[in-house]
mmCIF file of the N, C-alpha and C atoms, coordinates in Angstrom:
data_MODEL
# 
_entry.id   MODEL 
# 
loop_
_atom_site.group_PDB 
_atom_site.id 
_atom_site.type_symbol 
_atom_site.label_atom_id 
_atom_site.label_alt_id 
_atom_site.label_comp_id 
_atom_site.label_asym_id 
_atom_site.label_entity_id 
_atom_site.label_seq_id 
_atom_site.pdbx_PDB_ins_code 
_atom_site.Cartn_x 
_atom_site.Cartn_y 
_atom_site.Cartn_z 
_atom_site.occupancy 
_atom_site.B_iso_or_equiv 
_atom_site.pdbx_formal_charge 
_atom_site.auth_seq_id 
_atom_site.auth_comp_id 
_atom_site.auth_asym_id 
_atom_site.auth_atom_id 
_atom_site.pdbx_PDB_model_num 
ATOM 1   N N  . MET A 1 1  ? -15.162 90.674 -122.353 1.00 0.00 ? 1  MET A N  1 
ATOM 2   C CA . MET A 1 1  ? -16.071 90.655 -123.109 1.00 0.00 ? 1  MET A CA 1 
ATOM 3   C C  . MET A 1 1  ? -17.579 89.952 -122.649 1.00 0.00 ? 1  MET A C  1 
ATOM 4   N N  . PHE A 1 2  ? -18.582 90.745 -122.932 1.00 0.00 ? 2  PHE A N  1 
ATOM 5   C CA . PHE A 1 2  ? -19.823 90.373 -122.061 1.00 0.00 ? 2  PHE A CA 1 
ATOM 6   C C  . PHE A 1 2  ? -20.685 88.920 -123.083 1.00 0.00 ? 2  PHE A C  1 
ATOM 7   N N  . PRO A 1 3  ? -20.949 88.283 -122.046 1.00 0.00 ? 3  PRO A N  1 
ATOM 8   C CA . PRO A 1 3  ? -21.592 87.136 -122.536 1.00 0.00 ? 3  PRO A CA 1 
ATOM 9   C C  . PRO A 1 3  ? -22.490 87.070 -123.362 1.00 0.00 ? 3  PRO A C  1 
ATOM 10  N N  . SER A 1 4  ? -23.345 88.425 -123.331 1.00 0.00 ? 4  SER A N  1 
ATOM 11  C CA . SER A 1 4  ? -24.637 88.150 -124.059 1.00 0.00 ? 4  SER A CA 1 
ATOM 12  C C  . SER A 1 4  ? -24.275 88.614 -125.663 1.00 0.00 ? 4  SER A C  1 
ATOM 13  N N  . ALA A 1 5  ? -22.817 89.579 -125.739 1.00 0.00 ? 5  ALA A N  1 
ATOM 14  C CA . ALA A 1 5  ? -22.481 89.356 -127.064 1.00 0.00 ? 5  ALA A CA 1 
ATOM 15  C C  . ALA A 1 5  ? -21.968 88.608 -127.698 1.00 0.00 ? 5  ALA A C  1 
ATOM 16  N N  . ILE A 1 6  ? -21.368 87.344 -126.878 1.00 0.00 ? 6  ILE A N  1 
ATOM 17  C CA . ILE A 1 6  ? -20.743 86.473 -127.709 1.00 0.00 ? 6  ILE A CA 1 
ATOM 18  C C  . ILE A 1 6  ? -21.945 85.473 -128.261 1.00 0.00 ? 6  ILE A C  1 
ATOM 19  N N  . LEU A 1 7  ? -23.244 85.346 -127.076 1.00 0.00 ? 7  LEU A N  1 
ATOM 20  C CA . LEU A 1 7  ? -24.076 84.483 -127.796 1.00 0.00 ? 7  LEU A CA 1 
ATOM 21  C C  . LEU A 1 7  ? -25.160 85.143 -128.935 1.00 0.00 ? 7  LEU A C  1 
ATOM 22  N N  . ALA A 1 8  ? -24.976 86.270 -129.147 1.00 0.00 ? 8  ALA A N  1 
ATOM 23  C CA . ALA A 1 8  ? -25.923 86.583 -130.024 1.00 0.00 ? 8  ALA A CA 1 
ATOM 24  C C  . ALA A 1 8  ? -25.286 87.904 -130.839 1.00 0.00 ? 8  ALA A C  1 
ATOM 25  N N  . CYS A 1 9  ? -25.746 88.190 -131.993 1.00 0.00 ? 9  CYS A N  1 
ATOM 26  C CA . CYS A 1 9  ? -25.465 89.446 -132.863 1.00 0.00 ? 9  CYS A CA 1 
ATOM 27  C C  . CYS A 1 9  ? -25.996 90.772 -132.389 1.00 0.00 ? 9  CYS A C  1 
ATOM 28  N N  . SER A 1 10 ? -25.481 91.809 -132.738 1.00 0.00 ? 10 SER A N  1 
ATOM 29  C CA . SER A 1 10 ? -25.674 92.882 -132.012 1.00 0.00 ? 10 SER A CA 1 
ATOM 30  C C  . SER A 1 10 ? -27.255 93.498 -132.139 1.00 0.00 ? 10 SER A C  1 
ATOM 31  N N  . THR A 1 11 ? -28.251 93.354 -133.555 1.00 0.00 ? 11 THR A N  1 
ATOM 32  C CA . THR A 1 11 ? -28.974 93.269 -133.666 1.00 0.00 ? 11 THR A CA 1 
ATOM 33  C C  . THR A 1 11 ? -30.069 92.638 -133.050 1.00 0.00 ? 11 THR A C  1 
ATOM 34  N N  . CYS A 1 12 ? -29.756 91.224 -132.992 1.00 0.00 ? 12 CYS A N  1 
ATOM 35  C CA . CYS A 1 12 ? -30.857 90.351 -132.186 1.00 0.00 ? 12 CYS A CA 1 
ATOM 36  C C  . CYS A 1 12 ? -30.720 90.375 -130.635 1.00 0.00 ? 12 CYS A C  1 
ATOM 37  N N  . ARG A 1 13 ? -29.664 90.971 -130.281 1.00 0.00 ? 13 ARG A N  1 
ATOM 38  C CA . ARG A 1 13 ? -29.517 91.195 -128.668 1.00 0.00 ? 13 ARG A CA 1 
ATOM 39  C C  . ARG A 1 13 ? -30.433 92.570 -128.272 1.00 0.00 ? 13 ARG A C  1 
ATOM 40  N N  . VAL A 1 14 ? -29.870 93.665 -129.427 1.00 0.00 ? 14 VAL A N  1 
ATOM 41  C CA . VAL A 1 14 ? -30.874 94.594 -128.799 1.00 0.00 ? 14 VAL A CA 1 
ATOM 42  C C  . VAL A 1 14 ? -32.168 94.733 -129.170 1.00 0.00 ? 14 VAL A C  1 
ATOM 43  N N  . THR A 1 15 ? -32.990 93.887 -130.035 1.00 0.00 ? 15 THR A N  1 
ATOM 44  C CA . THR A 1 15 ? -33.955 93.773 -130.096 1.00 0.00 ? 15 THR A CA 1 
ATOM 45  C C  . THR A 1 15 ? -35.032 93.130 -129.204 1.00 0.00 ? 15 THR A C  1 
ATOM 46  N N  . MET A 1 16 ? -34.052 91.863 -129.080 1.00 0.00 ? 16 MET A N  1 
ATOM 47  C CA . MET A 1 16 ? -34.227 91.047 -127.537 1.00 0.00 ? 16 MET A CA 1 
ATOM 48  C C  . MET A 1 16 ? -34.710 91.818 -125.904 1.00 0.00 ? 16 MET A C  1 
ATOM 49  N N  . ILE A 1 17 ? -33.688 92.666 -125.807 1.00 0.00 ? 17 ILE A N  1 
ATOM 50  C CA . ILE A 1 17 ? -33.871 93.386 -124.685 1.00 0.00 ? 17 ILE A CA 1 
ATOM 51  C C  . ILE A 1 17 ? -34.911 94.818 -124.667 1.00 0.00 ? 17 ILE A C  1 
ATOM 52  N N  . ALA A 1 18 ? -34.925 95.113 -125.961 1.00 0.00 ? 18 ALA A N  1 
ATOM 53  C CA . ALA A 1 18 ? -36.237 96.372 -126.452 1.00 0.00 ? 18 ALA A CA 1 
ATOM 54  C C  . ALA A 1 18 ? -37.276 95.794 -126.322 1.00 0.00 ? 18 ALA A C  1 
ATOM 55  N N  . GLY A 1 19 ? -37.545 94.091 -126.500 1.00 0.00 ? 19 GLY A N  1 
ATOM 56  C CA . GLY A 1 19 ? -38.768 93.811 -126.884 1.00 0.00 ? 19 GLY A CA 1 
ATOM 57  C C  . GLY A 1 19 ? -39.314 93.110 -125.243 1.00 0.00 ? 19 GLY A C  1 
ATOM 58  N N  . GLY A 1 20 ? -38.312 93.096 -124.540 1.00 0.00 ? 20 GLY A N  1 
ATOM 59  C CA . GLY A 1 20 ? -38.957 92.065 -123.229 1.00 0.00 ? 20 GLY A CA 1 
ATOM 60  C C  . GLY A 1 20 ? -38.137 90.711 -123.317 1.00 0.00 ? 20 GLY A C  1 
ATOM 61  N N  . GLY A 1 21 ? -38.074 90.119 -124.371 1.00 0.00 ? 21 GLY A N  1 
ATOM 62  C CA . GLY A 1 21 ? -37.625 88.855 -124.398 1.00 0.00 ? 21 GLY A CA 1 
ATOM 63  C C  . GLY A 1 21 ? -38.722 88.061 -123.983 1.00 0.00 ? 21 GLY A C  1 
ATOM 64  N N  . ASP A 1 22 ? -40.316 88.862 -124.327 1.00 0.00 ? 22 ASP A N  1 
ATOM 65  C CA . ASP A 1 22 ? -41.744 87.684 -124.433 1.00 0.00 ? 22 ASP A CA 1 
ATOM 66  C C  . ASP A 1 22 ? -41.177 86.783 -125.501 1.00 0.00 ? 22 ASP A C  1 
ATOM 67  N N  . ALA A 1 23 ? -40.966 87.211 -126.477 1.00 0.00 ? 23 ALA A N  1 
ATOM 68  C CA . ALA A 1 23 ? -41.415 86.415 -127.883 1.00 0.00 ? 23 ALA A CA 1 
ATOM 69  C C  . ALA A 1 23 ? -41.013 85.443 -127.915 1.00 0.00 ? 23 ALA A C  1 
ATOM 70  N N  . ALA A 1 24 ? -39.578 85.254 -127.642 1.00 0.00 ? 24 ALA A N  1 
ATOM 71  C CA . ALA A 1 24 ? -38.948 83.877 -127.265 1.00 0.00 ? 24 ALA A CA 1 
ATOM 72  C C  . ALA A 1 24 ? -39.614 82.682 -126.559 1.00 0.00 ? 24 ALA A C  1 
ATOM 73  N N  . GLY A 1 25 ? -39.691 83.741 -125.113 1.00 0.00 ? 25 GLY A N  1 
ATOM 74  C CA . GLY A 1 25 ? -40.429 82.442 -124.195 1.00 0.00 ? 25 GLY A CA 1 
ATOM 75  C C  . GLY A 1 25 ? -42.050 81.989 -124.608 1.00 0.00 ? 25 GLY A C  1 
ATOM 76  N N  . TRP A 1 26 ? -42.345 82.942 -125.351 1.00 0.00 ? 26 TRP A N  1 
ATOM 77  C CA . TRP A 1 26 ? -43.542 82.261 -125.955 1.00 0.00 ? 26 TRP A CA 1 
ATOM 78  C C  . TRP A 1 26 ? -43.895 81.432 -126.722 1.00 0.00 ? 26 TRP A C  1 
ATOM 79  N N  . SER A 1 27 ? -42.645 81.539 -127.687 1.00 0.00 ? 27 SER A N  1 
ATOM 80  C CA . SER A 1 27 ? -42.457 80.846 -128.878 1.00 0.00 ? 27 SER A CA 1 
ATOM 81  C C  . SER A 1 27 ? -42.419 79.649 -128.361 1.00 0.00 ? 27 SER A C  1 
ATOM 82  N N  . ILE A 1 28 ? -41.057 79.306 -127.176 1.00 0.00 ? 28 ILE A N  1 
ATOM 83  C CA . ILE A 1 28 ? -40.893 77.941 -126.695 1.00 0.00 ? 28 ILE A CA 1 
ATOM 84  C C  . ILE A 1 28 ? -42.043 77.186 -126.225 1.00 0.00 ? 28 ILE A C  1 
ATOM 85  N N  . PHE A 1 29 ? -42.770 78.013 -125.207 1.00 0.00 ? 29 PHE A N  1 
ATOM 86  C CA . PHE A 1 29 ? -43.827 77.389 -124.999 1.00 0.00 ? 29 PHE A CA 1 
ATOM 87  C C  . PHE A 1 29 ? -45.204 77.001 -125.819 1.00 0.00 ? 29 PHE A C  1 
ATOM 88  N N  . PHE A 1 30 ? -45.217 77.729 -126.863 1.00 0.00 ? 30 PHE A N  1 
ATOM 89  C CA . PHE A 1 30 ? -46.089 77.108 -128.002 1.00 0.00 ? 30 PHE A CA 1 
ATOM 90  C C  . PHE A 1 30 ? -45.622 76.113 -128.671 1.00 0.00 ? 30 PHE A C  1 
ATOM 91  N N  . LEU A 1 31 ? -44.391 76.007 -128.651 1.00 0.00 ? 31 LEU A N  1 
ATOM 92  C CA . LEU A 1 31 ? -43.744 74.893 -129.472 1.00 0.00 ? 31 LEU A CA 1 
ATOM 93  C C  . LEU A 1 31 ? -43.651 73.623 -128.531 1.00 0.00 ? 31 LEU A C  1 
ATOM 94  N N  . LEU A 1 32 ? -43.901 74.103 -127.150 1.00 0.00 ? 32 LEU A N  1 
ATOM 95  C CA . LEU A 1 32 ? -43.685 72.706 -125.822 1.00 0.00 ? 32 LEU A CA 1 
ATOM 96  C C  . LEU A 1 32 ? -45.662 72.161 -126.575 1.00 0.00 ? 32 LEU A C  1 
ATOM 97  N N  . GLY A 1 33 ? -45.874 73.126 -126.319 1.00 0.00 ? 33 GLY A N  1 
ATOM 98  C CA . GLY A 1 33 ? -47.909 72.494 -126.511 1.00 0.00 ? 33 GLY A CA 1 
ATOM 99  C C  . GLY A 1 33 ? -48.142 71.876 -127.433 1.00 0.00 ? 33 GLY A C  1 
ATOM 100 N N  . VAL A 1 34 ? -47.441 72.159 -128.648 1.00 0.00 ? 34 VAL A N  1 
ATOM 101 C CA . VAL A 1 34 ? -47.608 71.608 -130.304 1.00 0.00 ? 34 VAL A CA 1 
ATOM 102 C C  . VAL A 1 34 ? -46.825 70.111 -130.235 1.00 0.00 ? 34 VAL A C  1 
ATOM 103 N N  . ILE A 1 35 ? -45.843 70.048 -129.354 1.00 0.00 ? 35 ILE A N  1 
ATOM 104 C CA . ILE A 1 35 ? -44.951 68.797 -129.530 1.00 0.00 ? 35 ILE A CA 1 
ATOM 105 C C  . ILE A 1 35 ? -46.089 67.773 -128.274 1.00 0.00 ? 35 ILE A C  1 
ATOM 106 N N  . LEU A 1 36 ? -46.604 68.499 -127.287 1.00 0.00 ? 36 LEU A N  1 
ATOM 107 C CA . LEU A 1 36 ? -47.384 67.706 -126.264 1.00 0.00 ? 36 LEU A CA 1 
ATOM 108 C C  . LEU A 1 36 ? -48.674 67.270 -127.329 1.00 0.00 ? 36 LEU A C  1 
ATOM 109 N N  . ALA A 1 37 ? -49.355 68.268 -127.955 1.00 0.00 ? 37 ALA A N  1 
ATOM 110 C CA . ALA A 1 37 ? -50.430 67.689 -128.468 1.00 0.00 ? 37 ALA A CA 1 
ATOM 111 C C  . ALA A 1 37 ? -50.402 66.698 -129.220 1.00 0.00 ? 37 ALA A C  1 
ATOM 112 N N  . VAL A 1 38 ? -49.297 66.628 -130.433 1.00 0.00 ? 38 VAL A N  1 
ATOM 113 C CA . VAL A 1 38 ? -49.019 65.335 -131.410 1.00 0.00 ? 38 VAL A CA 1 
ATOM 114 C C  . VAL A 1 38 ? -48.750 64.048 -130.639 1.00 0.00 ? 38 VAL A C  1 
ATOM 115 N N  . LEU A 1 39 ? -47.851 64.328 -129.841 1.00 0.00 ? 39 LEU A N  1 
ATOM 116 C CA . LEU A 1 39 ? -47.510 62.998 -129.093 1.00 0.00 ? 39 LEU A CA 1 
ATOM 117 C C  . LEU A 1 39 ? -48.614 62.310 -128.470 1.00 0.00 ? 39 LEU A C  1 
ATOM 118 N N  . GLY A 1 40 ? -49.611 63.145 -127.209 1.00 0.00 ? 40 GLY A N  1 
ATOM 119 C CA . GLY A 1 40 ? -51.086 62.717 -127.193 1.00 0.00 ? 40 GLY A CA 1 
ATOM 120 C C  . GLY A 1 40 ? -51.531 62.304 -127.948 1.00 0.00 ? 40 GLY A C  1 
ATOM 121 N N  . GLY A 1 41 ? -51.725 62.915 -129.146 1.00 0.00 ? 41 GLY A N  1 
ATOM 122 C CA . GLY A 1 41 ? -52.512 62.208 -130.499 1.00 0.00 ? 41 GLY A CA 1 
ATOM 123 C C  . GLY A 1 41 ? -52.111 60.744 -130.939 1.00 0.00 ? 41 GLY A C  1 
ATOM 124 N N  . ILE A 1 42 ? -50.963 61.001 -130.892 1.00 0.00 ? 42 ILE A N  1 
ATOM 125 C CA . ILE A 1 42 ? -49.997 59.561 -131.386 1.00 0.00 ? 42 ILE A CA 1 
ATOM 126 C C  . ILE A 1 42 ? -50.486 58.319 -130.302 1.00 0.00 ? 42 ILE A C  1 
ATOM 127 N N  . GLY A 1 43 ? -50.463 58.617 -128.950 1.00 0.00 ? 43 GLY A N  1 
ATOM 128 C CA . GLY A 1 43 ? -50.623 57.998 -127.789 1.00 0.00 ? 43 GLY A CA 1 
ATOM 129 C C  . GLY A 1 43 ? -52.383 57.341 -127.950 1.00 0.00 ? 43 GLY A C  1 
ATOM 130 N N  . LEU A 1 44 ? -53.189 58.783 -128.195 1.00 0.00 ? 44 LEU A N  1 
ATOM 131 C CA . LEU A 1 44 ? -54.812 57.856 -128.307 1.00 0.00 ? 44 LEU A CA 1 
ATOM 132 C C  . LEU A 1 44 ? -54.686 57.528 -129.494 1.00 0.00 ? 44 LEU A C  1 
ATOM 133 N N  . PHE A 1 45 ? -54.052 57.511 -130.373 1.00 0.00 ? 45 PHE A N  1 
ATOM 134 C CA . PHE A 1 45 ? -54.407 56.579 -131.890 1.00 0.00 ? 45 PHE A CA 1 
ATOM 135 C C  . PHE A 1 45 ? -54.057 55.267 -131.699 1.00 0.00 ? 45 PHE A C  1 
ATOM 136 N N  . MET A 1 46 ? -52.980 54.728 -130.527 1.00 0.00 ? 46 MET A N  1 
ATOM 137 C CA . MET A 1 46 ? -52.552 53.706 -130.266 1.00 0.00 ? 46 MET A CA 1 
ATOM 138 C C  . MET A 1 46 ? -53.056 53.055 -129.445 1.00 0.00 ? 46 MET A C  1 
ATOM 139 N N  . PHE A 1 47 ? -53.732 53.892 -128.019 1.00 0.00 ? 47 PHE A N  1 
ATOM 140 C CA . PHE A 1 47 ? -54.807 53.190 -126.930 1.00 0.00 ? 47 PHE A CA 1 
ATOM 141 C C  . PHE A 1 47 ? -56.236 52.634 -127.837 1.00 0.00 ? 47 PHE A C  1 
ATOM 142 N N  . ARG A 1 48 ? -56.750 53.491 -128.886 1.00 0.00 ? 48 ARG A N  1 
ATOM 143 C CA . ARG A 1 48 ? -57.741 53.465 -129.636 1.00 0.00 ? 48 ARG A CA 1 
ATOM 144 C C  . ARG A 1 48 ? -57.647 51.972 -130.220 1.00 0.00 ? 48 ARG A C  1 
ATOM 145 N N  . MET A 1 49 ? -56.460 52.068 -131.448 1.00 0.00 ? 49 MET A N  1 
ATOM 146 C CA . MET A 1 49 ? -56.372 51.010 -131.892 1.00 0.00 ? 49 MET A CA 1 
ATOM 147 C C  . MET A 1 49 ? -55.855 49.453 -131.398 1.00 0.00 ? 49 MET A C  1 
ATOM 148 N N  . ALA A 1 50 ? -55.224 49.577 -130.261 1.00 0.00 ? 50 ALA A N  1 
ATOM 149 C CA . ALA A 1 50 ? -55.082 48.202 -129.418 1.00 0.00 ? 50 ALA A CA 1 
ATOM 150 C C  . ALA A 1 50 ? -56.630 48.062 -128.619 1.00 0.00 ? 50 ALA A C  1 
ATOM 151 N N  . ARG A 1 51 ? -57.483 48.823 -128.534 1.00 0.00 ? 51 ARG A N  1 
ATOM 152 C CA . ARG A 1 51 ? -58.746 48.549 -127.772 1.00 0.00 ? 51 ARG A CA 1 
ATOM 153 C C  . ARG A 1 51 ? -59.692 47.629 -128.504 1.00 0.00 ? 51 ARG A C  1 
ATOM 154 N N  . ARG A 1 52 ? -59.906 48.430 -129.928 1.00 0.00 ? 52 ARG A N  1 
ATOM 155 C CA . ARG A 1 52 ? -60.627 47.573 -130.989 1.00 0.00 ? 52 ARG A CA 1 
ATOM 156 C C  . ARG A 1 52 ? -60.318 46.483 -131.175 1.00 0.00 ? 52 ARG A C  1 
ATOM 157 N N  . GLU A 1 53 ? -58.816 46.365 -131.313 1.00 0.00 ? 53 GLU A N  1 
ATOM 158 C CA . GLU A 1 53 ? -58.326 44.946 -131.870 1.00 0.00 ? 53 GLU A CA 1 
ATOM 159 C C  . GLU A 1 53 ? -58.779 43.900 -130.669 1.00 0.00 ? 53 GLU A C  1 
ATOM 160 N N  . LYS A 1 54 ? -58.975 44.401 -129.801 1.00 0.00 ? 54 LYS A N  1 
ATOM 161 C CA . LYS A 1 54 ? -58.964 43.494 -128.575 1.00 0.00 ? 54 LYS A CA 1 
ATOM 162 C C  . LYS A 1 54 ? -60.355 43.252 -128.628 1.00 0.00 ? 54 LYS A C  1 
ATOM 163 N N  . GLU A 1 55 ? -61.589 44.402 -128.755 1.00 0.00 ? 55 GLU A N  1 
ATOM 164 C CA . GLU A 1 55 ? -62.841 44.188 -128.799 1.00 0.00 ? 55 GLU A CA 1 
ATOM 165 C C  . GLU A 1 55 ? -63.263 43.299 -129.731 1.00 0.00 ? 55 GLU A C  1 
ATOM 166 N N  . HIS A 1 56 ? -62.883 43.487 -130.922 1.00 0.00 ? 56 HIS A N  1 
ATOM 167 C CA . HIS A 1 56 ? -63.206 42.691 -132.388 1.00 0.00 ? 56 HIS A CA 1 
ATOM 168 C C  . HIS A 1 56 ? -62.219 41.166 -132.596 1.00 0.00 ? 56 HIS A C  1 
ATOM 169 N N  . LEU A 1 57 ? -61.700 41.157 -132.062 1.00 0.00 ? 57 LEU A N  1 
ATOM 170 C CA . LEU A 1 57 ? -61.146 39.645 -132.253 1.00 0.00 ? 57 LEU A CA 1 
ATOM 171 C C  . LEU A 1 57 ? -61.641 38.794 -132.155 1.00 0.00 ? 57 LEU A C  1 
ATOM 172 N N  . ASP A 1 58 ? -60.927 37.827 -133.530 1.00 0.00 ? 58 ASP A N  1 
ATOM 173 C CA . ASP A 1 58 ? -62.269 36.671 -134.048 1.00 0.00 ? 58 ASP A CA 1 
ATOM 174 C C  . ASP A 1 58 ? -61.442 35.599 -133.332 1.00 0.00 ? 58 ASP A C  1 
ATOM 175 N N  . PRO A 1 59 ? -61.641 34.784 -132.261 1.00 0.00 ? 59 PRO A N  1 
ATOM 176 C CA . PRO A 1 59 ? -60.861 33.998 -131.688 1.00 0.00 ? 59 PRO A CA 1 
ATOM 177 C C  . PRO A 1 59 ? -60.999 32.371 -132.872 1.00 0.00 ? 59 PRO A C  1 
ATOM 178 N N  . SER A 1 60 ? -61.238 32.433 -133.775 1.00 0.00 ? 60 SER A N  1 
ATOM 179 C CA . SER A 1 60 ? -61.084 31.197 -134.939 1.00 0.00 ? 60 SER A CA 1 
ATOM 180 C C  . SER A 1 60 ? -59.901 31.647 -135.374 1.00 0.00 ? 60 SER A C  1 
ATOM 181 N N  . LEU A 1 61 ? -59.471 32.976 -135.655 1.00 0.00 ? 61 LEU A N  1 
ATOM 182 C CA . LEU A 1 61 ? -58.249 33.608 -136.566 1.00 0.00 ? 61 LEU A CA 1 
ATOM 183 C C  . LEU A 1 61 ? -56.859 33.683 -135.769 1.00 0.00 ? 61 LEU A C  1 
ATOM 184 N N  . SER A 1 62 ? -56.966 33.449 -134.121 1.00 0.00 ? 62 SER A N  1 
ATOM 185 C CA . SER A 1 62 ? -55.588 33.138 -133.093 1.00 0.00 ? 62 SER A CA 1 
ATOM 186 C C  . SER A 1 62 ? -55.517 31.870 -133.045 1.00 0.00 ? 62 SER A C  1 
ATOM 187 N N  . ASP A 1 63 ? -54.020 31.862 -133.184 1.00 0.00 ? 63 ASP A N  1 
ATOM 188 C CA . ASP A 1 63 ? -53.233 30.514 -133.348 1.00 0.00 ? 63 ASP A CA 1 
ATOM 189 C C  . ASP A 1 63 ? -53.197 30.274 -131.742 1.00 0.00 ? 63 ASP A C  1 
ATOM 190 N N  . ASP A 1 64 ? -52.678 28.962 -131.520 1.00 0.00 ? 64 ASP A N  1 
ATOM 191 C CA . ASP A 1 64 ? -52.275 28.429 -130.395 1.00 0.00 ? 64 ASP A CA 1 
ATOM 192 C C  . ASP A 1 64 ? -51.043 28.197 -129.757 1.00 0.00 ? 64 ASP A C  1 
ATOM 193 N N  . TYR A 1 65 ? -50.493 29.330 -130.229 1.00 0.00 ? 65 TYR A N  1 
ATOM 194 C CA . TYR A 1 65 ? -48.822 29.499 -130.019 1.00 0.00 ? 65 TYR A CA 1 
ATOM 195 C C  . TYR A 1 65 ? -48.616 29.469 -128.235 1.00 0.00 ? 65 TYR A C  1 
ATOM 196 N N  . VAL A 1 66 ? -47.629 28.198 -128.071 1.00 0.00 ? 66 VAL A N  1 
ATOM 197 C CA . VAL A 1 66 ? -47.122 27.988 -126.870 1.00 0.00 ? 66 VAL A CA 1 
ATOM 198 C C  . VAL A 1 66 ? -45.915 28.211 -126.732 1.00 0.00 ? 66 VAL A C  1 
ATOM 199 N N  . PRO A 1 67 ? -45.238 28.953 -126.154 1.00 0.00 ? 67 PRO A N  1 
ATOM 200 C CA . PRO A 1 67 ? -43.703 29.095 -126.099 1.00 0.00 ? 67 PRO A CA 1 
ATOM 201 C C  . PRO A 1 67 ? -43.293 28.021 -125.758 1.00 0.00 ? 67 PRO A C  1 
ATOM 202 N N  . SER A 1 68 ? -41.848 27.404 -126.225 1.00 0.00 ? 68 SER A N  1 
ATOM 203 C CA . SER A 1 68 ? -41.184 26.398 -125.798 1.00 0.00 ? 68 SER A CA 1 
ATOM 204 C C  . SER A 1 68 ? -40.534 26.585 -124.009 1.00 0.00 ? 68 SER A C  1 
ATOM 205 N N  . ASP A 1 69 ? -40.909 25.675 -124.014 1.00 0.00 ? 69 ASP A N  1 
ATOM 206 C CA . ASP A 1 69 ? -39.599 25.784 -122.278 1.00 0.00 ? 69 ASP A CA 1 
ATOM 207 C C  . ASP A 1 69 ? -38.295 26.105 -122.307 1.00 0.00 ? 69 ASP A C  1 
ATOM 208 N N  . PRO A 1 70 ? -37.524 27.101 -121.697 1.00 0.00 ? 70 PRO A N  1 
ATOM 209 C CA . PRO A 1 70 ? -36.526 27.516 -122.486 1.00 0.00 ? 70 PRO A CA 1 
ATOM 210 C C  . PRO A 1 70 ? -35.183 26.630 -121.781 1.00 0.00 ? 70 PRO A C  1 
ATOM 211 N N  . THR A 1 71 ? -36.022 25.976 -120.257 1.00 0.00 ? 71 THR A N  1 
ATOM 212 C CA . THR A 1 71 ? -34.595 25.364 -119.579 1.00 0.00 ? 71 THR A CA 1 
ATOM 213 C C  . THR A 1 71 ? -34.572 24.185 -120.209 1.00 0.00 ? 71 THR A C  1 
ATOM 214 N N  . ARG A 1 72 ? -35.333 23.139 -121.106 1.00 0.00 ? 72 ARG A N  1 
ATOM 215 C CA . ARG A 1 72 ? -34.970 22.287 -121.292 1.00 0.00 ? 72 ARG A CA 1 
ATOM 216 C C  . ARG A 1 72 ? -34.036 21.979 -122.712 1.00 0.00 ? 72 ARG A C  1 
# 
């Protein structure tokens, strides 16, 4: 048996061979770009939120928490 016959039906295999297989490669590349754009947007949002929180923090609203010494 041929491995390509096991991996895909005959219609998909013939279409992939006839089309050159470029569509599958470009779709994977496109989806990778979309995933990177979404993750970059989430990271940028978190960075901006942390920066704005640091710039606009009112010291009177912060507590004076000092962690206890765990060795005692």
